[in-house]
N, C-alpha and C positions, 0 to 999 in steps of 0.2 A: 547590860544584862536585863534590866528591867524593860528596855525597848524591845529586846529580843523576846522577853516573856509576854509583853503586851501583843507583840506582832504574832507570836505563835498562838496566843489565846484568840486573837481576831481570825486567824486562819482556821483554828479548830472550829470557832463559832460558824464561819461561813460554811466549812465543810458539813458541819452538823445541819445547817439548814437545808443544804443540798441533798445529803444523805436522807434527811427526813422526807423530803419530796420523793427522792428516788424510792424509798421504802414505802411511800404511798400512805404516810400517816397525815391525815387532814383533820383539822379541828373545825367542828361545826358548832357555832355559838349555842344553838338550841337543843343540841344533843350531846356533844362531846367529841373525842377523837376517834376516827375510824381508820382502820388498816386494811389496805388493799393489797394488790399482788400483780405481777406481770402475767399476762395470759399465757397459758402453756402451749397454745397452738401457734400463736403469732406473737413474737417476742417484743414487738414494737407497740403493743397495746397495754394499757394498764386497766385494770378492772376492779371494781368494788362490788361484791356479790352478797346479796341479802341484807340491805340496809332497810330497817324497819321504818314504815312511815305512819303507822297506827298501832293501837293496841291489838293484841290477838283477838279475832272475833269469835271467841269460844265461851262456852258457858252463858252467862246472862247477857254477853254481847252478840250471840248468835241471832241472826236475823235482823240485827239492830244496824243503824247508820254507824260508820266506822267512828272510832273515838280517838282523837289525837293522844300521841304519847304523853304521858303526865309527868315524866321527869327525865332529866339528863343523866348521863353517866357520872358515877361518883369521881372525885378528883383522882387523877392518875389512871383511871381505867380506860383502856383502849378497845373499842368494839372491833371484833376480828371479822372483817368483810372479805374473807377469802373463801375459795371453794372448798379447800382442806377443812376449814373450821366448821362446814356444814355437810358432813358426811362424805365430802370428797367426791361427789359425782353430779352430773348434770342429767335432767333437768333439777334444779333445787327449788324448795319452797313451792311446788305445784299445788294450787288449790285442788281440793278433793274432787275427783271426777271419774268417769268411765273412760278407758282407752278408745281413741278414735279408731286405731287400727286392731283392737281386740275388744270388742263390746262387752266381754264378760269380765274384763280386768278393771278393778277399782284400784287407783293410786293417789297420792297426794295426801293433804292435810288441811284441816280448817284453819290453823294458824299459818297464813300464807300471805299476809300483807307486807310484802317486802319488794324492794326494787334493785335492779342492778345498774351500774354505770360503767361505761367503757369509754376511756380517755386515750388520745393520742400519747405516745411515749414522750414526745418532745414538748408536751404542754407545760406551762408555768402556771401559777396560781393567779397571774394577772392577764391571761391570755384572752378571756371573754370570746369563746369560740361558739358559733351556732349550735343549738342543741335540737336533737330529734327524740321525741318520746314515742316509743312504739307500744301500740295497744294490740294484743294478740286477738286473733279470730277463733273460731272454734264454734260457731252458732250459739255463743253464750252457755253452752253445755259443756264443752271441752275447751282446752286451751292449746294454741299452736304458737309457741314462742319460737322466734327466729334468732340466730346468733348474729349480731352486728359486728362482730369482731374483725371480719375480712374488710368491711367498709371502712371502719376506723383505721385499720392498718394501711389500707391503700391510700387513703386521702389525707389522714393526719391533720385535718382542719375541721372536724366535726366531733361532737360528743353524742353518744346514743345512750338513751335511758330506756330500759325494758321494765315495765311495771306489771304487777300482777293484782288481780281483782277476783272477788268471789264470783263463781259461775253456779249455773243450774239451780238447785233448790236452796243452796245456801245464799246465793247471791240476789235471786230474783223471785222469791216466793212471797207472795202477798197474802193476807187473811184480813178479815174484818177485825179481828182481835188485835193483830199487829197495827193495823191502820189506826185503831182507836187509842192505842198506847203511845202513839207519836206525841211528843210534846209541840205545842204551838197551835195555831187557830186552824190549820188545815190538816185533815187526816191523810196519811199516806203510808204505804208499804210497797215491797217489791222492788225498790230502786236501790238497795243497799250495795249491789255489785257496781252500779254506775256511781255512786257517792264514794265507793273505794277509789275508783279511777280519779274522781275530782280531788280527793285528798292527796293522792299520789302526785297528780299534775301541780297542786298547790305546794306540796313539799319540794318538788323540782324547781318551781319558780322562786321559792324563798331561799334555796341552798345551793343551786347550781353554780353560783358565783365563786363558792369556796373550792369547787372543782376545776375552775377556769372556764366556766360556762357563762353565756350571755343570756340573762333571763329575758331580755327584749327581742330575742331572735330564737323563739321556740316553735318547732313544727310538730304537729300531732299527726302520727301516720299510722294507719290501720288497714288491714285486709279482712274482708267478708264482715263478720260480727264486729271486728275491731274498726273497720271502716264505718259501720253503722254507728258505733260508739263515738267516733270523731264528729260525725254528723250531729249526734245529740249534743256534744259539747258546744258545737256552733251556737245553739239556741237555747241551751241551759244558762239561766242568769248566773249562777255560781261559778261557771267555767270561763265566762267572758273576760278578757283582759289578761288571761293567763298563757295565751300562745297567739301566734301572729300568722301561721300558715297551717294548711291542712292537706294531707295526701290520703285519698280514700281509694281503695283498690277493692273492685268486686262488690260494691254495695252503694246503694243511693240513700239520701237522707230521708225520703218519706217512706220509711221502713213500716212494716206491718204494725199498725198501731193498735194498742190494746188498752181498753178502758180499765180503771181500777176495779170496777165491779167484776169484769171478766176474769182479771187477774186473780182476784180474791177467791173465785170459785175453786180453782185448784188448791189453794192453801187451805180453804174451809174443808175441802174433802179430806186433806191430809190430816188436818186437826181433828175432824170427826173420827177418822179411823183410829188414831193413836191416842187421842185425848177426850173421847166422848164423855167419860165419867169424871174428868178433872175439873176442880174447881178453879183452876189457874191454867188456862190453855196455853199461854206463852211459856211458862215455867216447865209445862210438861213438853212442850216442842223442843225446848232448848235442853231437855234431859235425855232425849231419845239418842241411842247410839247413831253415829254420823253414817256409818255404811248402811245401816238399816233404813235410815230415812232416805238415803239416796237410791238404794235398791227399790224401795217401795214407789218412789216418784217416777222411777223408770218403768215399773211395771204398770203404771197407770197411764203411761204415754206422755209423761210431762217432761222428760229428758228427751227432747226430740228437736231435730233441727228445723223442722216444718211443723205446720198445724198448731198444736196445742203446748209447744215448748215454752219453758219459763222464759220470760221476756219483760223488761221494765215497762210498767204501764204508763200512760199519759195520767199522771196522778193529780195535776194542778197545782202542785207545789215545786217539785224539782223541775217538772216540765209544765209551765203554766198554762199551755194551750197545745193543740196538736202541732206536729212538727210542720206539716204543710202551712198551717195557719201562721205559725211564727216566721217560717221563711217567707211568705208572702207579705207579711206585715213588716218585713225587714228588720227583725228582731235578732239581728246577729251583727258581729263586729263588721262595720262597713268596709275596712281595708283588709280583710281576709283574702289571701290568694289560695287557689285550689288548684291541685293537680289530681286528676280522677281518671279512671278508665276501667275497662273490663277485658276479659278474654273473650274470643269468639263463640265459644260453645260452653258458656259457664255451667249449665246444669246437666251436661253430659256426665260429668262426674257422679252425680247423684242418681240419674236415670239408670246409667249402666250398672251401678251397684244394686239397683232395684229398690222399687218403693214397697215390695212385699216379697215374701219368700218365694222361690221359684221363677222368679222374673227373668225373662230372656229377652235380648234386644229383638230377636225375630218374632216375639209374641206380642209386640205392641200392635194393637189393633186400631182401625179408624174410630171404633167408638170410644176407645181409651183416650186417643188424641183429642177427640171433640169434647169428651167429658172434662178434660183438664182445661181447654179453652173456654168451655162454658163456665167452669168454676172459677177461673182466674179473672174472667171479663164479666162475672155475674150476668151472663147472658145478654150484655146490653149492646153488643157490637155486631152488627150484620157483617161488616168488613172483616173482623177477626174470624168469624165463623166461615166466611167464604174463603178467606185465606187458607185456612188449616183443614178445610172440609170439602174436597180433600186437599192434602199438601202436595205441591207439585215441585219437584226438583230434578231436572234431567241428569244431574252429575252424580246422583246417589243410587245404589242398588235398589231396585223395586221391592226386594224382600226386606229392606230396612227404611223404607220411605216414612212410615208412620213414626219409627225411633227418631229419624232426622226432624220430621215435623214437631215431635213433642220436645225434642231439644231446643228446636228454634223458638217454639211458643213459650216455654218456661224461661229460657235464657233471656229473651227479650222482655216478656212480661213480667218477670220477677226481679231482674237486676239490671240489664242494660238500659231499659228505658227509664228505670228510676235514677241511674247515674246521669243520663241525658238531662231529665228534670233538675236534678240537683245543679248541673252546670248552668241551666237556665235560671233558676233561682238566684244563684250568687252573681251570674253575669248581668242579669237584668236589674238586680236590686242592690248591688254593692259596688264598690270602687276598686276592688282587687282584680288581679288577673286570673283567668281561668284557662287551664290547659288540659285538653281531653285527649285520650289514646284509646287505641283497640289492640290488644296483644292477640295476634292470630298466628304467631309463630308455634310450630309444632316440633319439638325435639324428636330425633329419629328414634331415641330410646323410650319414648313415652308409650305407656301401654295403649294410648289412643291414636297413635300414629297411624295404625292401620284403618281407623275410622276418620282420619284427616280432621281431628278436632283439637283445638286448644281449649283445655277444661279449667275449671275453677282451681285457682291456685298456681297454675302453670308458669306465670310470670315471676313467682316470688324467688326462685333461685337465681334468676338474672337480676332482679333488683337488688338482692343482697350479695351478688357476685360470689355465691357460694353453692356448689351443686347439692350439697346435703345440708341446707340450711335449717331443716327441721325434720321431725319425724313424719310429719304429714307429707311434705314435699317428696320425700324419698318414695312415697307410694306412687306418685305421678311422674316422677324423674328419678328412676331407680339407678343412679350411677353415682360414683363417688367424686368425679371430676368432670369438667367440660371437655368436649372436644375443641379443636382450634376454632371452628366456626362459632360454636356456642360461647367460647371466651370472648371472642369480639362483641358479640351480642351483650353478653353480661357486662363487660367493661363500659359499653356504651350506655346501657340502661342504668347501671348504678351511678355513673357520672352524671346523667341528666337529673336523677333523683336528688343527688347530693347538690348539684348546682341550684336546684329549685329550694332546698332547704336552706342554702346559704344566702342566696340572692332573691328568692321569690320568682325567680325567671330561669328556666331551664336552657335558655339560650346564652346565657352570660358565663364566659369561662371563669374558672376559679383560680387558675394558675396556668403555667406553661404546660399544656397538656399534651400527652402523646397523641399521634395521629391515629385516628380510628376511622376506618372506612364508613362506618355507619353515621358517625358525627360528621363526616366530610359529606356525606350524601344529604344529611338534614340541611346542612348550610346550602347545599346545591339547591334544594326545593324551597329555600327561603326561611329555613328555621321552623321551630314549633310555633304555629300560630296561636294567638289569643282566641279563645272560643268566640264566635261571632257575637256582635252586639244583640242581634236578634236570634238568640240561641235556639229557638225552636224552628228556625227556618231550614229549609232543605239544602241551603248553601253553606251551613255551618262547617267549619274546617277542623280537622283533627289529624293526628298522626296514627299510622298503623305500623306495628312491627310485624314482619311476615317473613316466611321462607321466600328465597328468589325463585323457587319452583317447588311445586309439591313433591315431597319426598326428598328434597335437597336440604342438606344440613346447613348450607350458608343463608345468612339472613340479610334483610334489607329494611330500609324505612321508607314509607310512602306518605305522601299528603292526601288525604281524602277530602273532596270538596261537595260530596253529595249528601251531606247531613248524616247525623249519627242514627243508623237504623230507621231512616225515614223511607216510606211514609208509615211503616208498621207502629212505630212508637207513638205517632200522632193518634193512632186508633187505640193503642194501650193508655195513652194519657187521658183519653176521654172517659175512661171507666174506673179511674182511680177513686176510690172511696175515702171519705174523710169522717171520722167519728165526731160525735158531739161530746164535749167535755164539761162537766159540771163540778166544780170544786165542792168537796164534802167538808163542811165546817165541824170543828170539834166542838164539844159541849160548851156553852157559853159564848159561842160566836155565831154570826149570821151574816148575810149579805152575799153578792155575787162573789166577792173576793175574800169572804170571811173576816172582814175588818171591823164589824160592828160587834162589840162586846155587850153582854147582857145588862152592864150597869154604865155603859158609856153615855146613855141620855138621862142618867139619873144624877141630880145634884145630891151627893150623899149628906151634905150639911142640912139640906132642906128636909131630908127623911125624918129627922128627929122631931119636927114640928108638925108632922102629919099624924093624925090618928090612924089607927089601923084600917078603918073604913076608907078614909080619904087616900091612904095609900094604895089600897086596893082600886079605887077608882082611879087613881093617877095611872097605874099601870094599864087598866083597862082602856083608858082613852088614848094611851100611847099606842 
């Protein structure tokens, strides 16, 4: 009877362990137990929604660097990381912002430093699966989160983590008062949203093993501003060592660089408007109603995807030098592998929407086109001025020639050539592999199909293998499901991205894979080539995803050998500007790197034996 009781107890214990894992209760030593759930859309995915990784950035923590959680859950308390526990809807915990699709709508909350984790159903706590951390885009002004549930469901050998970070005025406002309030030898502000990302990535690195993930196999993936963020993590000292691979879609690393002084101009203006009579500017700013603050920032043009929008400055602390200099100085992990690319007509999305009220495609004049080329190139390139003045393309209607010219100039000058330079920096200065692509495919349902343009974000539904992967992508791919041709492309692209995240090489199979005609075609042309050793040469090779014929829904993959947007990018590369950075030392510090303290050259013991006159002379001679 006792043996039966012991056996029954053992069985109950084993069942309890299994049920505990099936019910998604996971213990985190630094936090406590968290309870997840089965995804309501795809039943073979486990998810943990809204796990906090920092203290809420509200009240006295508004505009400040994120602060780690200061206590774990009390004994026996289980944190409910389910969608139902958080108002039962998606998106959850969005940071406060204006809607991309409805510019008059404000939604979200300041208390938004949470992350979501998506696991395969068949995972065990010892699986050690590769991990992808997705950083959303949205111009650092809005957020564009994508659901990875379909990817995790399909492949069952990857973990996806979606992180949130402060954006717009809350994430990237700098001011002289905020910079002076930062503890340490170097003054800095306006980088708190980026530091949110760093803290989230560090949290994943420290805790993902308890979810069955491998902290030694982490890929950072981002689109647009999310890709810019991934680039910044490549060179930010505090981010290095926390990830091994990078996927950057539709943005390069040498982003529009902003000095701390220029960034502070916006914050100083906001401070002057709200707090001109306050004796404590920071406390005043932290007490302003969040919606009022965001609305005023937008009214001043600061919540903008272009021009004067909030953006992390090169502050000398979080970013010790310009991104260009850091890349050229090889101050990034040498073994980082990169998968990067763009669509063929990135900026068409923004140009067609209009840079000003009443903008019409047919109204783009030669003077408007020439003005943009002049502005983007700082008037330094006769080649560019000749190329676009006038713009010649026999394949487009004459009534739209300047629209296509403007699309081409801004797409190459702002995004595509920056991606090419990024590939060159990493390939020429690092030991990792670099894989470059161009997404030229145009879905027949796209609003831009009639213009034969593949626009910013067009690849995202195919990368995530989900037609309605986000609210943003639904505006450029307004369907709820793929047609058969599109599904083939989505299956191929998502597989290649997952291969890269797992192996660091999109050519390496991850299991016995279903036959896909696009993957077969890729093998036929020799696979996805590593971007050339001399990455700036006109013979650099990359892959192109495209329609088999214009207006045809079927897709194909091609090997391009004529250089990535050469020779136009060579001309754009020649006019890239690089700002000068000077670290601003806090009171009591000096020197180029603010490492000299006011008392470091004084022997405090000897001070006592000097008279006041001798002490004055001592300082004078120093």
